[in-house]
N, C-alpha and C positions, 0 to 999 in steps of 0.2 A: 503496500500499500503507501500512496506516495506521502511525505511529510514534506512541510513549510513553516520556513523561521517568520512569525510576525515580530517585528517593532515597531510600538506606540510609544512617538515622541510627545510630551507634554511639555508645561512650564514648568510645569512643579516633581513632578517625576515621569521617568521612562519605564516601558515595559515589554520585556521579550518573551515570545512563547515561542515550542514548539507543537504544533499540532498535526492533526492528519487531513484527508482529505475529504471526509464526514463533518469537520469543522468542530473535533473533537481534542481539546487542551490535555498534549500528553506532560506539559512539563514550563515551569516557568518561572523567571526571575524580574524582580523590578530593585529599581534604584533611586535617588533625587536625582533631579536635575539640576548638575552645577553649570559650572563653566563650557562655553563649546570641547574645548582639546580633553577638556578632562570626562564631562557624558560618551560622546565619543569610544574613548577608549574603553568605558564601563559597556558599552555597546558593542564593541568590536570581542570582549571578555565572555562576555554574555553568550553572546553568538555560538563561540568559539566551543564555549561547555555544552549548550544546547545538542551540537552539533551531532547529525548521524550521517553516516550513507547515503539516506533514503533521503534527505532535505531534496526539492527541484528546485525551487526558487526562494528565495525571502521577497516579503511585503513591508512596506513600512508605512505607516500613518503621521501625516503630520498637519498642524495647523499650517494654513498659509497666510503669505502670499509663495508658492512656489511655481516650479516647470517643471509640472511630471513628465514633461517627454524629453526631459534632458536631467531628468533627477535632481535637479538642483533644488535646496533647500532658499528662498529667497529674502532671509530678515524676520520673520515672523514677528510681532510686540511682542509675546510671550517669551522669545528667544533670542533676546537681545547676542550682539556677535555674531550670530549665526548666518551672514550675509554672504550669498551665492557657494553652499557648501555643498560638491560634488557628491552627495550620500551615498546614490548608487551604486558610484562608479567606485568609490572608496569600498566598499564592501563585495563588492563584484570582481575587485581586483585580491582583497584574500580570499573571499572563497570561493568564487568561480562557479558560479553557480547564476543564472537572471537574478535579478534586484529589481522592484518598480518603486512606485514609490505614488502617493495619491493624498490628496486633503485631507483630513479627518471627515471630513461632512459627505464624501461622494464613499468615502471607507468606510464610515457609518451606514449609508445606505444600501452599500451592496452588501454589508451583512446583516442586515435585518431585513433585506430583499429573499435572500438563498439564503438566511436560518433562523429568523426572527419574525415582528409582526408584521412584516409586508411580505411572506412566503407566498408561493402563489400569485403573487402581482404583475401584470405586467405595465402598470402605469403607477407609481410610487414616488412621492417624498418624503424624504428626511429631512427633520429641523434638528439641528445640535441643541439649541436650546440653553447650555450650558453656563461655560466664564462669557463667551460671545453669540452668537446666533449667524446661524451656514444651514444650506441645503443641498443635500444629493439629491438627482434625480434621476430617475428609471421611469424611463419612455418609452414607451413600444419596448418593452425589455428590455433594454440596454441600458447603461449607465450611459447619460449625456452632461458632458464636460464643460462645451460649448468652443468656439475659435480659439480660442489659448486658453481653456483650462479655468476659465474662470466664471461659467455657469453656477448660478446659486446662490450669492453672495447679497440675499435678503437683507442681510443687516443693513448693509449700505443705503438701502434705501429710506425717504425720508420720509417720515410719519407728521411732525408738526414743524414751526418754520423755525421754534426754538426747543429747550428743554434739554434731558438729559443725553448727552453725551455718548457714542457708539460708533465704531466703527471707522474712528476722530470724526465726527459728523454731530452736528445738535441734532436733535428732535428723527435722529434716525432707528429704526425699528428696532436697533442692534441696545438703545438707549435704553427700550423699554422691556423687552421680551429678553434678556440674557442676565446672568449672574450680575454683570459689573451694570448694568442698568437699574435693575434692583437694590442694590447695593445704594448708589444714587438719592433716592427716596432720606437714606443719613436713621434709619430705625434698623439696620442689622444686614447681612449676610443674607443671599435666600432661602439658605437653611436654617437661621434663627426666625426668619419670619414664618418659615413651615412651623415651625414650633409653639413662635406665639399664635399661630392662629388655629392651630390645635388646641389654645388655652384660648379661644373667641378674645383673643384682643383685638377691638374693630379697628387700629388703626393698622394693625397689619392685613386684618379682612379687606379693608378697603385699597389695603395696596394691591391684594392678589387679585383685585375685582377691575382694578384698571390696568393690570398686567393682563389679564383675561379680555379683556375690550380689545387690547391695542394687538393681541396675539390672533381674535377672532377675524379684527382687520386684514391681518396679515393673511391667516389663511383664505378669507373669502375671495383675494385677489387671487394665489395661488388655484383657487378650484374654478376661475371664470378663465382664467388663462388657458391651465393646464390640463380640466378635468381628470383628474386623478379616481383610482378608484378607493388610494389610500396612502393617509398624511398620519404619517409616525412620528414622534416627536419626544424625544429624550432627556436625558440628566434630571433639571428643574418639573419639566413636566413629568415625569415615574415620579418622582417625591413629593410634589406639592399639587398635582393636576388634579385632584379633590375641591380644593380651593378657587380652581379657574375657569371646571367642567361647565359649569349650570351657563356663566357668562360668557364662554367661546360658543357656547352652542346657539344662545339666543343673539349675537352677533351674527355668527354663520346665516342663523336665517332669516336675518333682516338684510345682511346686506352679501348673500350668494347667490348667483341665479339656481333657481330650486331646482329644475331637471339634471344640476351640474352634482349639486349638493347632495339630491338623494342618493346619490351614487358613489358620495365618498365618505369614509368611514375615516375619523380622528382619530389614532390610539397611542396610548405610551411606548414606549421602547421594549421590544419583549426577551431582548436577551441582558438585560439588568445591567450587573455591576463586571460581566464577563462583554460587554461593547465593546470597547476598547483592544482587550485584547483579537475578540474576533475579528473587528475595523481590518488589521493590521494582518492577520491568517490570511484575510480574506483577497485581500489587494496579491498578495502572492497565488493565491487560489485562480481567481477570476483570469488574471491579465497572461499567464502561463496555462493556461487552457485554451485564455484566446490565441 
C-alpha cells in the first residue's frame, strides 16, 4: 500500500505525519514553529524519522501567499522571514520523491472532500474560519485554484467601508469572520467568547450574532455565485457554530436565491482536530494520483 508524508506548516506549530492511501495516519510528530532555518531543520528531521520505503510523495499545507506551481512560500504574514522559500525543491533534493505545495484552504478543502463532511460532493466550498478567513473550492469534482492560484481569497472582500481590519483591509470579511477579527471586539479570543456564550453572557452572545450575520452574508454571495451543494466551515464554526447557526440560516434565507439555497447544506468540518494532518496528506495524495 502506498504511503505519503504530510507537512502542515502553521504560524505557531508544525505537524509532520505519515499516512496511507486510505487516509489513515500511521505516525505523527509536531513541534513549535520558530525561526525559518530552525523550523526547516526540524521538518527535515521529522520527515527522516517517519520515512519508509513505501512513501511515494510529500505534501505540504501552508498559509499563503505562495506559488504552488513553483513550490515557493512567499512570506505569509504568520511566518515572518519565510520569503521565497523553495520548500518543495529542498525536500525533493533530500528525499528524492515528488513534493507538492498547496495553501491551507485548498488543502483542507480536498481533505474534507475526500474524507470529511464534503465526501461525495461535486461542488463544495470549504471556509477556514480560523485565525484568518479563506476558501477552498471544489468545482465539478476538481480543486479550482484560479489563474495564479489565488482563487478563494474571500477574506479580502470588503463588507463595510470601515471597521475591523483583516487581510490588510478595513471592513473586510476577515475582519469579522475570523479569530483575528473577533478579537478586535476587545472581549477576548474566539475561544474565550465561546466559553462566555455558554454561560449566557449577553455581550458575547451579541458578538456571535454579529459574526453570524456577516458570515451569512458571505455564504449568500457564495451560494448565489457558485451554486454549491455543500459549504463546509472549519475551526471556529466547529467549536462555536451553535451560537451563530440560527443567525446564519436567517440571513441566508433572506439574501440567497431560494433555489440555490435549498440545494446547499452548511455544515461544520467533519475531520475535527485531524484536519491539518489530513490536509497535508491529501496534497500529496491528490497531486501524486493526478
